[in-house]
C-alpha positions, 0 to 999 in steps of 0.5 A: 186042675191046679197044684193046689187042687192036686195037693188036697188029695194027698192031705188029710181030710181035716185039713181040707175040710177046715183049712183053705190052702192058699199057696204052695212053694217048692224049694229043692227037697222042702215043700211049703204049704200055707193055709187060711182057716175057713170061717165055718167051725167043724159040725161038732161045735155046732151046739157049742157057742164059739167066742 
């Protein structure tokens, strides 16, 4: 299990479901997380046309 997989347990479900953790950098007391948005929109928007 990678450190990114472990981070997914600590993040809110919304972030895990709609964004992919690309990388994480730790500098002393600061943790920087980098995300890429997943292509699939939330299912609440299934009935809407997203432009």
